[in-house]
N, C-alpha and C positions, 0 to 999 in steps of 0.2 A: 122324832123325825127331823125337827128343825135342827137339833144338835148334830145330826149326821150330815145334813146338807151343807152347813156352814164350813166345816173343814174341807169338804170336796170343792166348794166354790173358791175357797182361799188357795187350795192347791192348784186349781186350774189357772187362777189369776197369776200365781207365781210362775207357773210354766210359761204362760203367755208373755209375761214381762221378760223372763229369761230369754225366750226365743227372739223377742223383738230386740233385746239388747245385743244378742249375738249377730242378728241380721245387720244392725246398723253400726256394729263395732268396726272401726277402720281396719282393713287388712294390712298386715305388715309387709311392705314390699321387700323383695329379696335384696340383700346388700350387694355392693359391687364385687365382681370376681374377675380373676385373671386365669386363663388356662392355656396350656400348650397342646399342640397336636400330638397324638400318639400314632406313630407310623408303624405298621406291621408288614411282614413279608419282605423286609429289606434284604438286599444282597450286598456283599462286600464289593468295594470299588465303585459303587454307584452313589449318586447324590440325592438327598431327600430334603424336603422343606418341613421345618417345624414352625408352624405359625402360632404366634402368641396373640390370643384374642381377649377382649374385655367385654363385660356386660354389666348392667345395673348402674349406669352412670347418668340416667335421666335426671335433669335438674341440676347437675353439677358442672360448673365451668372448670375446665382443666387447663392451667397455664403452664404447668411444668411437670416433668416426669423423670425419674432416674430409676432404672431397673437393671438387674444383674441376672445373667444366666450362667450356669456352670454345668460341666459334663465331664465324662471320662475321656481325657485327652489321648489315651491309648486306643480308644475305640472309635472316636469321632474326630473329624477335622472340620472346623468352621471354614466354609468356602466364601460365604458372603452373608451380609445382613442388610436389610433395607426396611424403610418405613412401610407399614401395612396400609391397606386401602381405607382403613377407618381413621387415618390421621390426616389433619389438614396440611397440605403442601408437603414440604420436606422437613417438617418440624423436628423429627427425631434423627439424631446423628449418633454414630458409634463413637464412644469415648475411648475405648481400649483398642489400640492398633491390632490388626488381624494377626500378625505374627506373634505378638505378645499374648493374644487371646488363646491361640493354639498351644503356646508354650505353657501357659498356666491352666488351661481348661476353664477359663472364666472370661466372660465378655460383659462389659458394662456399657449401656447406652443411655443417653440423656436427651431430653427435648425441652425447649422453652419457646414460648409463643406469646405475642401480644394478643389477647383474646382467648378464644376457646380452640385449643389444638385438637380436641377430640369432641366434635360436635354431636355425635350420635349416642344413643343409649348403649349400643353394642357394636362391635366391629373388630377389625384386624388391627393390632397395634404394631407388630413387627414380624418379619419373616426371616428365620435363620435357616440357611442352607448348609447341611452337613454331608460330608463324604464319609461313608463307612469304611474304616480301615481293615486291612487284612488282619485276622486274629482278633477282631472285635468281640466283645462279650455278647452273649445271646440277647441281652436286653440292656440298653444304655439310656437311663433317664436324663432329661434336660431339666435341671432344677431351677426354679424361678425364685427371685427374691426382690421385693419392692423396697427401695431405699426412700423414695418419696413419690407422691402421686397427688397433686393438689392444685388449688386455685391460687394460693399465695403462701408466703412464709408462715402465716399463722393459721392457715386452713389446709391441712394435709389430711387426705383420706386414707393414707397407706394402711393404718391400723384396722380399717373397716373391711379390707379385702379378704376374700377366701382365695386360696391359690391351689391350682391343680397342675402338677408338672406334666411336661410333654415327654417324648422319648422316641427312640427308634429300636425296634425289635426285629431280629433276623427271621428269615423265612422258616416256618415250622417251629418256632419257639414261642414260649408263653411270655407275654409282656409283663414288665414290672410296673405296676401302677401305684401311685402314691399321691396323697394330698400334701402339698408343700407346707411346712410350718411357716406361718407368717412371721417375718422379722421386720421390725420397723426401726429406723433410725432417723437420720436427718430428713428434712423437708425438701421443698421443691425449688426447681429453677423457675424464674419468670423473666426472661429476656436473655438475649445473647448480644454480643457486640465485639469490642476490640480491645487493644493494649494500653499500658500505662508507663510511668516514668519514675525517676528518682533525681537526686542531684548528681554531681559529677566529680571526678578526678582521673588522672593517669594518661600518658601519651599513647598514641596508637599509630599503626602503620596504614598504608594506603588501601584502596578498594580492590575488589576481586573481579575476575572474569571467569566464565565457565561455558563450555559448549552445551548445546541443548540435547540432552539424551532423549531417546524414544520413550514415550510415556504410555501408560495404559490405565483404564479404570479397573480397580481390583475389588470393588464392593465397599471399600472404606473411603474411596476417593483419593487414595495415595498414588503419587507418581511411582513409576518403576524404580527399582533399586538404586541406580547411581545417585540421583538427587536425594532420595530419602536417606541413603547411607551417609552422604556428605553432610546433610543437615544434622543428622544424629551425632556425627562426630564433632561438628562445630558447636552444637548446642546440646551437650549431654544432659539427660534428665536429672542427674544427681550431682550437678556441679556444686550446688550449695545445699545445706541441710535445712529443711523447714520443720518448725515445731509449732504446735497449737498455741503456745504462749508467746510466739514471736511478735504478733501484733494484737493489740487489745481492742481494735475497732472493727474486727471482722465478725459478721454474723454467721455462726457455724450452721445455721439453718437456711442461709440464703443460697440461691442458685449457683453463684460463683464459687461457693465453698463446697457444696455437696458434689458439684461436677469436677472439683479439683483444679479449676483454672488458676486461682490465686496461688495455691500451693505450687503448681507446676511452673508458673511464670517466675516465681521467686527462685525455685530450685534450679531452673535452667539459666539463671543469671541475667535475665532481661529487666526485671523490675525489682525494686526494693521498697522503700517507704520514705517518709520524711518526718523528722521529729522523733521523739521517743516512742517506739512501738506503734507508730501510726502508719497504716497503709493507705487510708483514704479511698476506700472502694467506691464511694458515692461522689467523690470530688470530680469536677470536670477536668479533663486533660487540657493543658495549656499548649499554645503553639510551641513554646520553648521545649516543653516535655515531649511533644510529638516529634520535633526535629531530633532531640536527643535519642529517642527510641530508634528512629530510622538510622541514625549514625551508629548506635550501639549494634544493631543488627548487621550493618555493613562492615563495621570494624571487626566484630567477632568472626564473621564469616571469612574475612581476609586474614585472620590469624592474630588480630589485635586483641586488646583487653575490653574495648567498648567504653573506656573511661578516658576523659581528657582533662587536663589541668589548665585553668586560666592563669594568665601571667599579668603582672603589673596591676593596672586598674580595670582589667577586663571583668565583665560579669560572668557568672558561672557558666552561662550558656554560650558565650561568644565563641569559644573554640569549637563547639559543636556546629554552629552556623557556618564557620569557616570551612570545616571539614565537609559539611553537606554541600556547600557550593563547589568545592574542589572535586568532589566525587560525582557531581551531576545530579544529586538528589534534590537540590534546591537552587533556584535562580536568584542572583543577587537582587536585593530589594523586594523580594516576594512578600515578606511579612513586615509591616511597619511596627507592629506591637507584639513582641514575643510573649508578653504576659497575659494576653487575652485568651479566652477559652477557644480551643481549636474546634472547627466545625468537623462534622463527620466526613465531608468531602475533602477538607484539607488533610485530615488524618490519612485518608485513603491515598491521596496524591503523594504523600511522603513515603508511606509503607510500600507502595507498589514499585518504588525505585530503590529500595534498600538492598535488595538481593539480585543476583543475576537472573536473567529472563527465564532460564531453565527451572528456577524454583517456583514459577507461577504457571506450571503446566495446566492446560485447559481441560477440565473434566465436566464442565457444564456448557451449554450453548445459549446463554441468555443474550438477546439482541438489544434489549433496552431496559432501562430502569424507570418504572412508572412515574416517579416524582422527581426525576433528574433529567434536565435537558441535555441532549447530546452535545450542545454547543458550549456547555458550562465548563469552567475550570475544574479539573479533577474527575470529569465524567469517564474518560477513557481509562484512567487508573482504577476507579471504583468498579467499572465493568470487568476489568481484568481480574480484580480480586473476587468478584462474584463468580466468574467463570472458572477460577482456580479453586472454588469451594472454601475460600477464606472468609468471605462475607456471605450472609444469607438474607439479611433484611428482616423487617418486622412481621411479615406475613407471607402467605403463599404467593402473592404477586411480587414479592421482593421489594416492597416499599423501603426506601433508604433514609429519608429525612436528611438530605445532604447539608442543610444549613443549621441543623441542630447541633448542640454540643454533645460530647460523648464522655461517659464516665470511665474512670480508671478500671473498674471491674470489667466493663465491656471490652476495653482495650486488651485486658489480660487474656480474654477468650480469643480475640483475633490473633494476638501474638502467638499463642500456642498452636493455633491452626496453621499459622505461617511457617513455623519451624518444625512442625510435626505433621507431615503430609497425611499420615494415617488418621488424623482427626478432622480432615477436611470433609465438606458436605457435598454429596452428589444430589442435586435437586430432583425431586420426583421419584426417588428410589427409596 
């Protein structure tokens, strides 16, 4: 009898232990996910929203995101794209111009923020509005791809996401559903900012003038055709060829590289580097460099080369200062020390005068900058750049830090928005 009871007692004990272990075993939380809306019952000629939403981000601080969507360009036309309700402020901006997006059937957007740009566990990331074209396929998927989604350059969660594509299906048709294969590459952005510089040579002709064309908001913040076309002609995107081996000090996982700002600002001919294969993305912009950049913008727009040659005992930047004074970009005696680091306010003051007024079309209605007095030098120019969607600040309140220095990588982002209206930022959209 004793021999029979013992195995039974041992069996009961094992079962109890197993049950207790299972009860107290921590449950594995679902990982992060990204999914697009599946629209059904669509009709040709009408516009529908495909919202891209996230979930499973509890406990994760997100400082930067770069995401891509693709679709059948013969079936769908992207009408607009805007930040979703689950994103802080206007932290996400469209990187690919609307016209190019529809030509390629691909749109890339990126966001960077000081702090947490996605404060909730779940919410709406971005909303894409598509018009269904005549002759569209019965079902048109909108395929998602995460390029980076993280807290910092070394903390990227992109590989942890599950993806579910969105799409638009015509009335009385069966939708095509699919889980997107996750593709991971480079990491995340973590800040945005403004442009940078190089050294100098070559003469230039005088400044420009232009009439102010009618402008509109078109979802990407771009002014209407006349100005955008002129800027595209003056600053072609492929003026110079960029290669990954061109500079050895660029972090290919950094926000400025994954978003393409450094590549673009070099290719458009506005920034180069200094020294052998050195771009200096984290170097502070100097006053002399800021003046040179403003002159380069002004000169190229007017049909010049953007480069000036010093003569005799002149310092490399002397002809740029002379040009800036003659063009009304700079007042004589404004800067006593050209070699000092430029403040963000000084940079704004110069860049806001580099191009004709029509190039700074207002697409936002900011009335004040929280940490910048309206009586301070450079305030009016900085406000104009904010309202043109060229500056966005550090947070949803558009904090500017006017007296702080600014890095060359940040300046690269500002320059690209300045010469490419389609990359400008509409606040709160």
